[in-house]
C-alpha positions in Angstrom: 45.8 160.5 100.7 49.1 161.1 99.1 51.3 163.8 100.7 54.3 165.3 99.2 55.7 164.9 95.7 54.6 161.7 94.0 57.5 159.7 92.4 57.5 159.7 88.6 56.9 156.2 87.2 57.0 157.0 83.5 58.3 159.6 81.1 56.9 160.8 77.8 59.2 162.1 75.2 58.7 162.4 71.4 55.7 160.1 71.5 57.4 157.4 73.5 56.1 156.4 76.9 58.9 154.8 78.9 58.5 153.1 82.3 60.8 151.1 84.5 58.1 150.4 87.1 54.6 149.5 85.7 52.4 147.7 88.2 48.9 146.6 87.5 47.4 145.0 90.6 44.5 142.7 91.2 43.4 140.7 94.3 45.4 137.6 93.6 48.2 138.7 91.4 49.8 141.7 89.8 51.6 142.3 86.5 55.0 144.0 86.7 56.6 145.5 83.6 59.1 147.9 82.0 59.8 149.2 78.5 58.6 151.5 75.8 55.4 152.2 74.0 55.9 154.4 70.9 52.6 155.9 69.9 53.9 157.9 66.9 55.6 154.9 65.2 53.0 152.3 66.5 55.7 150.2 68.2 56.0 148.3 71.4 59.1 147.0 73.2 58.0 145.8 76.7 58.7 143.1 79.3 56.1 142.0 81.7 55.7 139.2 84.3 53.2 137.9 86.8 53.7 138.6 90.6 51.7 136.7 93.2 49.9 138.4 96.1 48.7 136.9 99.4 49.2 133.1 99.9 50.3 132.7 96.3 53.5 134.7 97.1 55.0 131.4 98.2 55.1 130.4 94.5 57.0 133.6 93.4 60.0 131.7 91.9 57.6 129.8 89.7 55.9 133.0 88.6 59.3 134.2 87.3 58.9 131.6 84.5 55.9 133.6 83.3 57.9 136.5 81.9 57.0 137.8 78.4 58.5 140.2 75.9 56.2 142.2 73.7 57.4 143.7 70.5 56.0 144.8 67.1 53.1 147.1 66.5 50.7 148.3 69.1 47.8 147.1 67.1 49.1 143.6 66.7 51.9 143.0 69.3 53.8 139.8 69.4 54.2 138.4 73.0 56.8 135.7 73.5 57.9 133.9 76.7 61.4 135.1 77.8 62.4 131.8 79.4 61.5 129.3 76.7 
């Protein structure tokens, strides 16, 4: 159970959700991201990468190759690798 004030991980202002610390976790890996989602203008500007958990954490430097930048509309975003 959480006690005390929970840290804010995102802000919403004028239809734009901004986060510097998005984390979506699974059993073997997590996705870490930061950026903006603009619902009023249907736009996305977001970076995300894979982060290993458990024994796969040894491969963390390799996972840094799997960083992507998403941009364009929310309905049809364009995701491109950042490193290639």
